[in-house]
C-alpha positions as CSV (number, residue, x, y, z in Angstrom):
1,M,-31.9,-53.0,-5.3
2,I,-33.9,-50.0,-7.4
3,R,-33.8,-48.8,-4.3
4,Q,-30.5,-48.9,-3.4
5,S,-29.9,-48.0,-7.3
6,R,-31.3,-44.8,-7.1
7,E,-29.8,-44.0,-3.1
8,V,-26.9,-43.7,-3.5
9,P,-26.9,-41.1,-5.7
10,A,-28.9,-39.2,-3.8
11,R,-26.2,-40.0,-0.8
12,R,-23.9,-38.5,-3.0
13,V,-25.5,-35.4,-4.2
14,I,-25.9,-34.2,-0.5
15,R,-22.6,-35.4,-0.2
16,L,-21.2,-33.4,-2.8
17,L,-23.7,-30.2,-2.0
18,V,-22.5,-30.3,1.7
19,A,-19.1,-30.0,0.3
20,L,-19.9,-26.7,-1.7
21,L,-22.0,-25.4,1.2
22,V,-19.0,-25.9,3.4
23,S,-15.8,-24.3,0.1
24,L,-18.3,-21.4,-0.1
25,A,-18.4,-21.2,4.2
26,V,-15.4,-20.7,4.0
27,S,-14.9,-18.7,1.0
28,S,-16.7,-16.1,2.7
29,S,-15.3,-16.4,5.3
30,S,-12.1,-15.8,3.9
31,C,-13.5,-12.4,2.1
32,A,-15.1,-10.9,5.0
33,R,-11.8,-11.2,7.2
34,R,-10.7,-9.5,4.1
35,H,-11.8,-6.6,3.7
36,G,-8.8,-3.8,1.9
37,P,-5.5,-3.3,0.7
38,L,-3.4,-6.3,1.9
39,A,0.4,-5.3,3.6
40,Y,2.7,-8.1,3.0
41,V,5.9,-8.1,5.9
42,S,8.9,-9.9,4.8
43,N,10.6,-12.2,8.1
44,E,13.8,-12.3,8.1
45,R,14.6,-14.9,10.6
46,A,11.5,-16.7,10.2
47,G,11.3,-17.2,6.1
48,T,7.6,-16.6,6.6
49,V,5.7,-13.4,4.6
50,S,3.2,-12.3,7.5
51,V,-0.1,-11.2,5.3
52,I,-1.7,-8.0,6.9
53,D,-5.4,-6.8,6.2
54,T,-5.0,-3.1,6.4
55,T,-8.5,-1.9,7.1
56,T,-8.7,-4.4,10.4
57,D,-4.7,-4.2,10.9
58,S,-4.7,-8.1,11.6
59,V,-2.4,-10.9,10.1
60,V,-5.2,-12.8,7.7
61,S,-2.1,-15.7,6.8
62,T,1.7,-16.2,6.9
63,I,3.2,-17.9,4.1
64,K,6.2,-19.8,4.4
65,V,9.2,-19.0,2.1
66,G,12.0,-21.5,3.8
67,A,14.6,-19.2,3.8
68,R,16.2,-15.7,5.1
69,A,13.4,-13.0,3.5
70,R,14.2,-9.5,3.3
71,G,13.4,-7.3,-0.6
72,I,10.2,-7.4,-0.8
73,H,8.4,-5.5,-3.7
74,L,5.2,-5.8,-5.6
75,S,4.4,-6.8,-9.3
76,P,3.9,-3.9,-11.9
77,D,0.1,-5.4,-12.2
78,G,-0.4,-6.1,-8.7
79,G,-0.7,-10.1,-9.1
80,S,2.0,-11.7,-7.3
81,V,4.3,-10.3,-4.2
82,W,8.5,-10.8,-4.5
83,V,10.6,-11.3,-2.3
84,A,14.3,-11.9,-1.7
85,L,15.6,-15.3,-0.6
86,S,18.7,-16.0,0.7
87,Y,20.9,-18.2,3.6
88,Q,19.9,-17.3,7.1
89,N,23.7,-15.7,8.0
90,G,25.0,-16.8,5.6
91,H,24.9,-20.9,6.3
92,G,22.2,-23.2,6.7
93,D,18.9,-23.5,5.4
94,G,18.3,-21.2,2.0
95,E,18.6,-20.5,-1.3
96,D,20.6,-17.6,-3.4
97,K,17.1,-17.0,-5.3
98,I,14.4,-13.6,-5.8
99,A,10.7,-16.1,-5.3
100,A,7.3,-15.1,-6.7
101,I,4.1,-15.6,-4.7
102,D,0.8,-15.7,-5.9
103,T,-1.3,-13.4,-4.2
104,Q,-4.5,-15.2,-4.7
105,S,-3.6,-18.5,-3.6
106,E,-0.4,-17.5,-1.5
107,R,1.8,-19.9,-3.3
108,I,5.2,-19.5,-4.7
109,A,4.3,-19.7,-8.3
110,A,8.4,-19.3,-9.0
111,K,11.8,-18.4,-8.2
112,Y,14.7,-17.3,-10.3
113,S,18.5,-17.0,-10.3
114,A,19.5,-14.2,-8.4
115,G,23.6,-14.6,-8.0
116,T,24.9,-14.2,-4.7
117,D,23.4,-13.2,-1.2
118,P,20.6,-10.8,-2.8
119,E,19.5,-8.7,-0.3
120,N,17.1,-5.9,-2.6
121,F,16.1,-5.7,-6.1
122,T,13.3,-4.5,-7.9
123,L,11.4,-5.5,-10.8
124,D,11.3,-3.1,-13.7
125,K,7.9,-1.6,-15.4
126,D,7.4,-4.2,-17.5
127,G,7.9,-6.7,-14.9
128,A,10.5,-8.2,-16.9
129,R,13.9,-8.3,-15.5
130,L,14.9,-8.4,-12.3
131,Y,17.8,-5.9,-10.9
132,I,19.2,-7.8,-7.8
133,A,21.9,-6.2,-4.9
134,N,23.7,-9.0,-4.3
135,E,26.1,-7.7,-0.6
136,D,28.3,-10.0,-0.5
137,A,29.9,-10.0,-4.3
138,G,29.6,-6.2,-4.7
139,T,27.8,-6.1,-7.8
140,C,24.0,-6.3,-9.0
141,S,22.9,-8.9,-11.2
142,V,19.9,-8.0,-14.1
143,T,18.1,-11.7,-14.7
144,D,15.9,-12.2,-17.3
145,L,12.4,-13.9,-16.1
146,K,11.2,-15.2,-19.5
147,T,15.2,-17.3,-19.6
148,N,15.3,-17.1,-16.0
149,N,18.8,-16.3,-16.5
150,V,21.2,-13.6,-15.2
151,I,22.4,-11.8,-18.7
152,A,24.3,-9.1,-17.2
153,T,26.5,-8.1,-13.6
154,L,26.8,-4.4,-13.0
155,P,29.9,-3.9,-10.6
156,V,28.8,-1.4,-7.9
157,G,30.3,-0.4,-4.4
158,P,30.2,-2.0,-1.9
159,E,27.9,-4.6,-0.2
160,P,25.1,-3.3,-2.0
161,E,21.8,-2.4,-0.6
162,G,18.9,-0.7,-1.7
163,V,17.9,-0.7,-5.0
164,A,15.0,1.7,-6.6
165,L,13.8,2.2,-10.0
166,S,12.5,6.0,-11.4
167,P,8.9,6.1,-12.1
168,D,9.5,6.5,-16.3
169,G,11.4,3.0,-15.5
170,R,14.8,4.3,-16.8
171,W,17.4,4.6,-14.3
172,V,17.6,2.4,-11.4
173,Y,20.1,3.7,-8.2
174,V,22.1,0.9,-6.0
175,T,23.2,2.3,-2.9
176,S,26.0,1.1,-1.4
177,E,26.8,1.1,2.0
178,S,30.9,0.5,2.6
179,S,31.7,3.0,-0.2
180,S,28.9,6.1,0.1
181,V,28.0,5.8,-3.2
182,V,24.8,5.2,-5.3
183,T,25.0,3.4,-9.0
184,V,22.8,5.1,-11.7
185,I,22.3,2.1,-14.0
186,D,20.3,2.9,-17.3
187,T,17.6,0.2,-17.6
188,Q,17.7,0.7,-21.8
189,T,21.9,-0.1,-22.5
190,N,22.3,-2.5,-18.7
191,S,25.1,-0.7,-18.6
192,V,26.3,2.1,-15.5
193,A,25.6,5.5,-16.6
194,K,26.8,7.7,-13.5
195,T,28.4,6.9,-9.7
196,F,27.9,9.8,-7.2
197,M,28.4,10.1,-3.5
198,V,26.1,10.6,-0.3
199,G,26.4,10.2,3.3
200,A,28.5,7.7,4.9
201,R,26.4,3.8,4.8
202,P,24.0,4.9,2.0
203,R,20.6,2.6,2.9
204,E,17.7,2.9,0.2
205,A,16.6,5.5,-2.0
206,A,13.1,6.6,-3.2
207,F,11.7,9.2,-5.8
208,T,9.6,11.4,-6.1
209,P,5.4,10.2,-8.4
210,D,7.3,13.0,-11.0
211,G,10.3,11.4,-11.1
212,A,12.3,14.2,-10.4
213,R,13.7,14.0,-7.4
214,A,15.4,11.3,-5.0
215,Y,16.3,10.6,-1.8
216,V,18.6,8.5,-0.5
217,T,18.8,7.8,3.7
218,A,22.6,7.6,4.8
219,E,22.3,5.5,7.9
220,N,25.9,6.8,9.6
221,G,25.9,10.1,8.1
222,D,22.7,10.4,9.7
223,T,21.5,12.6,7.0
224,V,18.5,12.5,3.4
225,S,20.5,13.3,-0.1
226,V,17.9,14.6,-1.9
227,V,18.9,14.0,-5.7
228,D,18.2,16.1,-8.3
229,T,17.4,13.0,-11.7
230,R,18.4,15.2,-14.4
231,D,21.4,14.5,-13.5
232,H,22.3,12.7,-10.8
233,A,23.6,15.0,-8.4
234,V,23.2,15.6,-4.6
235,V,21.6,19.1,-4.6
236,S,20.6,19.5,-0.7
237,T,21.0,16.7,2.2
238,I,18.4,17.2,4.7
239,R,20.2,16.3,8.2
240,L,18.5,14.4,11.4
241,P,18.5,15.5,15.0
242,H,19.3,13.3,17.5
243,G,16.4,11.3,18.8
244,E,16.1,10.4,22.5
245,G,19.2,9.8,25.0
246,A,20.8,11.7,22.8
247,E,21.1,8.3,20.2
248,Q,21.3,8.8,16.2
249,L,17.6,8.1,14.3
250,K,20.3,5.8,12.1
251,P,17.6,6.5,8.8
252,K,17.4,3.3,7.0
253,G,13.8,2.7,5.1
254,V,12.6,5.3,3.0
255,V,8.8,6.6,1.1
256,V,7.7,9.3,-0.7
257,T,3.3,10.4,0.0
258,P,1.9,9.7,-3.2
259,D,1.1,13.5,-3.6
260,G,4.4,14.4,-2.9
261,K,4.7,16.3,-0.5
262,R,6.4,14.6,2.3
263,L,8.8,11.7,2.9
264,Y,8.5,9.8,6.0
265,V,12.2,7.8,6.6
266,A,12.6,4.8,8.8
267,T,15.3,5.3,11.2
268,G,16.6,1.8,12.5
269,R,18.3,1.9,15.6
270,G,16.9,5.3,16.3
271,N,13.3,3.9,17.0
272,H,11.6,6.6,14.9
273,V,9.7,7.8,12.3
274,A,10.8,10.9,11.1
275,V,8.3,13.1,8.9
276,I,9.7,16.2,6.6
277,D,8.0,18.0,4.2
278,A,9.3,17.1,0.9
279,Q,8.7,21.1,-0.2
280,T,11.2,22.7,2.4
281,N,13.5,20.0,3.3
282,E,12.0,20.6,7.6
283,L,11.5,17.8,9.9
284,L,7.5,18.0,10.6
285,A,7.5,15.7,13.6
286,L,9.5,12.4,14.9
287,I,7.3,9.7,16.0
288,P,8.6,6.6,18.3
289,V,7.4,3.3,16.9
290,G,9.2,-0.3,17.6
291,Q,12.7,-1.7,17.6
292,R,14.6,-1.1,14.7
293,P,12.0,0.4,11.9
294,W,14.0,-1.5,9.0
295,G,11.3,-1.6,5.9
296,I,8.4,1.5,5.6
297,A,5.0,1.7,3.3
298,L,2.3,3.8,2.5
299,T,-1.3,2.6,1.9
300,P,-2.1,3.7,-1.5
301,D,-4.1,6.5,-0.3
302,G,-2.0,7.3,2.0
303,R,-3.6,7.5,5.0
304,K,-2.0,5.3,6.7
305,L,2.3,3.8,6.9
306,Y,3.6,0.7,8.5
307,T,7.4,-0.2,9.8
308,A,8.3,-3.5,10.0
309,N,10.0,-3.4,13.7
310,G,13.2,-6.0,13.1
311,V,13.8,-6.0,16.8
312,S,10.3,-6.2,18.3
313,N,9.3,-8.0,16.2
314,D,6.1,-6.0,15.3
315,V,4.8,-3.5,12.9
316,S,3.6,-0.2,14.0
317,V,0.8,1.7,12.2
318,I,1.0,5.1,11.5
319,D,-2.3,7.8,11.4
320,T,-0.4,10.2,9.1
321,E,-3.5,12.7,9.9
322,T,-2.4,13.0,13.3
323,N,1.0,11.6,13.1
324,K,0.9,9.1,15.9
325,V,0.6,4.8,16.4
326,V,-2.6,4.1,16.3
327,N,-1.7,0.0,16.1
328,T,1.2,-2.3,16.9
329,I,0.6,-6.1,14.7
330,K,3.0,-9.4,16.5
331,V,4.3,-11.1,12.5
332,G,7.2,-13.4,12.3
333,D,11.0,-13.8,13.9
334,G,13.1,-10.0,12.2
335,P,10.6,-8.2,10.4
336,W,12.7,-6.6,7.4
337,G,10.5,-4.9,4.7
338,V,7.5,-4.3,3.8
339,V,4.8,-3.5,0.9
340,V,1.1,-2.0,0.4
341,K,-0.9,-3.6,-2.3
342,P,-4.1,-2.2,-3.3
């Protein structure tokens, strides 16, 4: 009996040690395969988010969100990635929410009220409010994250899509596809400060790092509007050429380099990325990528560019020094947006 009473605890200790070693091995393996900044890709038709290690350019995990996943952004502190969820094709499975995914556990930590059919959104600088484009309603919903209530519903143009926050957090630009209008929202008052016209079917907006300029893509206009943010007025228009086979480039996603010297434009049906000199507004290169590039994002050092290709179901990786695709990564069905976490 004495021998048994000593052996049982011993077996338990051995089992605990084995479990601990297995846990450490799994943890080490997980860390070993995640070396650098992570890219998160929302897959619209799959209802998932693909996680890519940008050092190895490989998918390291897939997060199920269970609804139509489109707009995707990081929280100001980088601790969570946020994704707009809605119903698949307007019916069936889904929900109208903005989900916050913890980047450590890769689980949905919370879901927030979003109005109807949220397509894209932005978080304010303090991570306290959401500004959400409600595509079917022609409105921008403002959600207070402390109370999880929509505190304002602001009228914008029909079919709003792009939502961008100025670097100082003061202004939100909302693009409206059907009216060729950008609505400027003052975040201090949660009211519409101004509207201005751009090219036909504006899709997205991006600000320069210093906030002095904004760029608005126009899919049907085949243009990028350059906006002076002091008075929210278009000061120049960049016209993109026809792509291969005389097809228009259809600009959609846009991103500005950390030094503000270049901008990259995903051209949707044009299946290219346009590289533009932000000082001269001249087109520097057209880079062929996958089919229907929508979302676009840079690594923090600006050396790699990622495009979410909605028809070929992959992500193109571009070396920004050579302006060439260096990798193609298969992801889920219908990649829509992409964001990179440092």
